[in-house]
DODO-936640 format. One record per residue (C-alpha): residue number from 0; x, y, z. Coordinates in steps of 0.2 Angstrom, whole numbers, plus 2048, in hexadecimal, padded with zeros to 3 digits. Layout:
BEGIN
{NUM, {X, Y, Z}},
...
# end
This chain:
BEGIN
{0, {84F, 73E, 84A}},
{1, {846, 744, 83A}},
{2, {846, 756, 836}},
{3, {835, 75F, 837}},
{4, {82D, 762, 826}},
{5, {82E, 775, 821}},
{6, {81D, 77E, 821}},
{7, {818, 785, 811}},
{8, {81B, 798, 80F}},
{9, {80C, 7A4, 810}},
{10, {812, 7AB, 7FF}},
{11, {80B, 79B, 7F7}},
{12, {7F9, 7A0, 7FC}},
{13, {7FA, 7B2, 7F6}},
{14, {7F4, 7B8, 7E5}},
{15, {805, 7C2, 7E4}},
{16, {813, 7B9, 7DB}},
{17, {820, 7C7, 7DE}},
{18, {823, 7D9, 7E1}},
{19, {831, 7E1, 7D7}},
{20, {836, 7F3, 7D1}},
{21, {826, 7FA, 7D9}},
{22, {81B, 7EE, 7D0}},
{23, {810, 7E0, 7D8}},
{24, {810, 7D1, 7CC}},
{25, {801, 7C6, 7CF}},
{26, {800, 7B3, 7CC}},
{27, {7F6, 7B4, 7BC}},
{28, {804, 7C0, 7B5}},
{29, {7FB, 7D0, 7B7}},
{30, {803, 7DF, 7BF}},
{31, {7FE, 7EC, 7CB}},
{32, {805, 7FD, 7D0}},
{33, {7FF, 805, 7E0}},
{34, {7FD, 817, 7E4}},
{35, {7FC, 81F, 7F5}},
{36, {7EF, 82E, 7F3}},
{37, {7EC, 83D, 7FE}},
{38, {7DB, 842, 803}},
{39, {7D0, 852, 803}},
{40, {7C3, 858, 810}},
{41, {7B5, 859, 804}},
{42, {7A9, 85F, 811}},
{43, {7B3, 86F, 814}},
{44, {7B3, 874, 802}},
{45, {7A7, 881, 7FB}},
{46, {798, 87B, 7F0}},
{47, {7A1, 880, 7E0}},
{48, {7B1, 877, 7E6}},
{49, {7A7, 868, 7E9}},
{50, {79F, 868, 7D8}},
{51, {7B0, 86B, 7D0}},
{52, {7B8, 85C, 7DA}},
{53, {7A9, 851, 7D5}},
{54, {7AA, 856, 7C3}},
{55, {7BD, 852, 7C3}},
{56, {7BA, 841, 7CA}},
{57, {7AD, 83D, 7BC}},
{58, {7B9, 843, 7AF}},
{59, {7C6, 838, 7B6}},
{60, {7BB, 829, 7B6}},
{61, {7B5, 82C, 7A4}},
{62, {7C7, 82E, 79E}},
{63, {7CC, 81D, 7A4}},
{64, {7CC, 80E, 799}},
{65, {7D1, 801, 7A6}},
{66, {7CB, 7FC, 7B7}},
{67, {7D1, 804, 7C8}},
{68, {7D0, 7FE, 7DA}},
{69, {7CF, 80B, 7E8}},
{70, {7D3, 804, 7F9}},
{71, {7D1, 80D, 809}},
{72, {7DB, 806, 818}},
{73, {7D6, 80A, 829}},
{74, {7E2, 807, 838}},
{75, {7E2, 80C, 84A}},
{76, {7ED, 81B, 84B}},
{77, {7FF, 816, 851}},
{78, {807, 824, 85A}},
{79, {815, 81A, 863}},
{80, {823, 822, 859}},
{81, {81C, 833, 85E}},
{82, {81A, 82F, 870}},
{83, {82C, 828, 871}},
{84, {832, 839, 869}},
{85, {829, 842, 876}},
{86, {830, 837, 884}},
{87, {842, 83B, 87D}},
{88, {83E, 84E, 87D}},
{89, {838, 84C, 88F}},
{90, {848, 844, 895}},
{91, {853, 851, 88C}},
{92, {848, 860, 893}},
{93, {852, 86A, 89F}},
{94, {844, 876, 8A4}},
{95, {83A, 86D, 8B1}},
{96, {829, 876, 8AD}},
{97, {82B, 871, 89A}},
{98, {830, 85F, 89F}},
{99, {820, 85E, 8A9}},
{100, {815, 865, 89B}},
{101, {81D, 859, 88E}},
{102, {819, 84A, 89A}},
{103, {807, 850, 89C}},
{104, {805, 853, 889}},
{105, {80C, 842, 886}},
{106, {7FF, 83A, 892}},
{107, {7F1, 844, 88A}},
{108, {7F5, 83F, 879}},
{109, {7F6, 82C, 87E}},
{110, {7E6, 82D, 887}},
{111, {7DD, 836, 879}},
{112, {7E2, 829, 86C}},
{113, {7DE, 81A, 878}},
{114, {7CC, 821, 87C}},
{115, {7C8, 828, 86B}},
{116, {7CE, 819, 861}},
{117, {7D4, 825, 854}},
{118, {7D6, 81D, 843}},
{119, {7E2, 822, 835}},
{120, {7DD, 81F, 823}},
{121, {7E7, 81D, 814}},
{122, {7E1, 81D, 802}},
{123, {7E8, 812, 7F4}},
{124, {7E4, 811, 7E1}},
{125, {7E9, 801, 7D9}},
{126, {7ED, 802, 7C7}},
{127, {7EC, 7F1, 7BE}},
{128, {7F3, 7EA, 7AE}},
{129, {7F0, 7D9, 7A6}},
{130, {7FA, 7D4, 797}},
{131, {7EE, 7D0, 788}},
{132, {7F6, 7BF, 786}},
{133, {7EE, 7B9, 796}},
{134, {7DD, 7BA, 78E}},
{135, {7E1, 7AC, 783}},
{136, {7E5, 7A0, 791}},
{137, {7D9, 792, 795}},
{138, {7D1, 78F, 7A5}},
{139, {7DD, 781, 7A9}},
{140, {7EC, 78C, 7A5}},
{141, {7E6, 799, 7B1}},
{142, {7E2, 78C, 7BE}},
{143, {7F4, 785, 7BC}},
{144, {7FB, 796, 7BE}},
{145, {7F3, 798, 7CF}},
{146, {7FB, 788, 7D6}},
{147, {80C, 789, 7CD}},
{148, {81C, 78D, 7D8}},
{149, {820, 79F, 7D9}},
{150, {831, 79D, 7D0}},
{151, {827, 799, 7C0}},
{152, {81E, 7A9, 7C1}},
{153, {82C, 7B5, 7C2}},
{154, {82C, 7BF, 7B2}},
{155, {83B, 7C0, 7A7}},
{156, {844, 7D1, 7A8}},
{157, {841, 7D6, 796}},
{158, {82E, 7D1, 797}},
{159, {82C, 7D9, 7A8}},
{160, {833, 7EA, 7A1}},
{161, {827, 7EA, 792}},
{162, {818, 7E7, 79D}},
{163, {81E, 7F3, 7AA}},
{164, {81F, 801, 79D}},
{165, {80C, 7FE, 799}},
{166, {808, 7FE, 7AB}},
{167, {812, 80F, 7AE}},
{168, {808, 817, 7A0}},
{169, {7F8, 813, 7A9}},
{170, {7FF, 819, 7B9}},
{171, {804, 829, 7B2}},
{172, {7F2, 82C, 7AB}},
{173, {7EB, 828, 7BC}},
{174, {7F7, 834, 7C5}},
{175, {7F3, 842, 7B9}},
{176, {7E0, 83F, 7BC}},
{177, {7E3, 83F, 7CF}},
{178, {7ED, 84F, 7CE}},
{179, {7DF, 858, 7C5}},
{180, {7D3, 854, 7D3}},
{181, {7DF, 85D, 7DF}},
{182, {7E6, 84C, 7E6}},
{183, {7F8, 848, 7E9}},
{184, {7FE, 836, 7E5}},
{185, {80E, 82C, 7E6}},
{186, {812, 81B, 7DE}},
{187, {818, 80F, 7EB}},
{188, {829, 807, 7E9}},
{189, {82E, 7F5, 7ED}},
{190, {832, 7F8, 7FF}},
{191, {821, 802, 802}},
{192, {817, 7F4, 7F9}},
{193, {81F, 7E6, 803}},
{194, {81B, 7F0, 813}},
{195, {809, 7F4, 80D}},
{196, {805, 7E1, 80A}},
{197, {80F, 7DC, 819}},
{198, {805, 7E7, 824}},
{199, {7F4, 7E3, 81C}},
{200, {7F6, 7D0, 81E}},
{201, {7FE, 7D1, 82F}},
{202, {7F7, 7E1, 838}},
{203, {7FB, 7DA, 849}},
{204, {80C, 7D3, 846}},
{205, {811, 7E3, 83D}},
{206, {80E, 7ED, 84C}},
{207, {81B, 7E2, 856}},
{208, {827, 7DE, 849}},
{209, {82C, 7EA, 83C}},
{210, {831, 7E5, 82A}},
{211, {843, 7E5, 825}},
{212, {849, 7EE, 815}},
{213, {847, 7E5, 805}},
{214, {859, 7E0, 803}},
{215, {859, 7D7, 814}},
{216, {849, 7CD, 811}},
{217, {84A, 7BA, 80E}},
{218, {83F, 7B5, 7FF}},
{219, {838, 7A3, 800}},
# end
């Protein structure tokens, strides 16, 4: 009996070649850093504060000499972990009145989220860097890079470090601009990046099957 042919990995159909050291390396050799950014309630600010925020944003955009991508990701709020925590507290509660109140509150929160379909939003800023050498590639070279095996796309360590330094400079500039607007931002590390893309491409599966740590992942 002949063995069944192995199915191609989903990785072969993505634009991402690899994720390492907090950097997303694309199939065309370009690189990406991803920042998770906080939000501000613009409507609650005074008119003067709103004008200052807008002016800071304009200054931030005018200072940039490279493109940016801003992504807003909306997901239905998942409070399973919070509800499980409440359930554990209910079980450990020795005061009968407090135990009943905890159970009632747990049911209230669950129904509120289900009826209201409360959404959670996360804001990301993607900082790109494309090595100048890529500009000299012909159309056929770029086309071949898209369909080439992932192993041929892995950058050598020395070259990767050189490119990452340039990307880090851009990232620091963006972080500074975001701080001037009163926003907080953090650069996603390798584990956070893998989880982000895993959840983005597999939103339903991600709810049922959590991703393992980077060291436990099996790379095709």
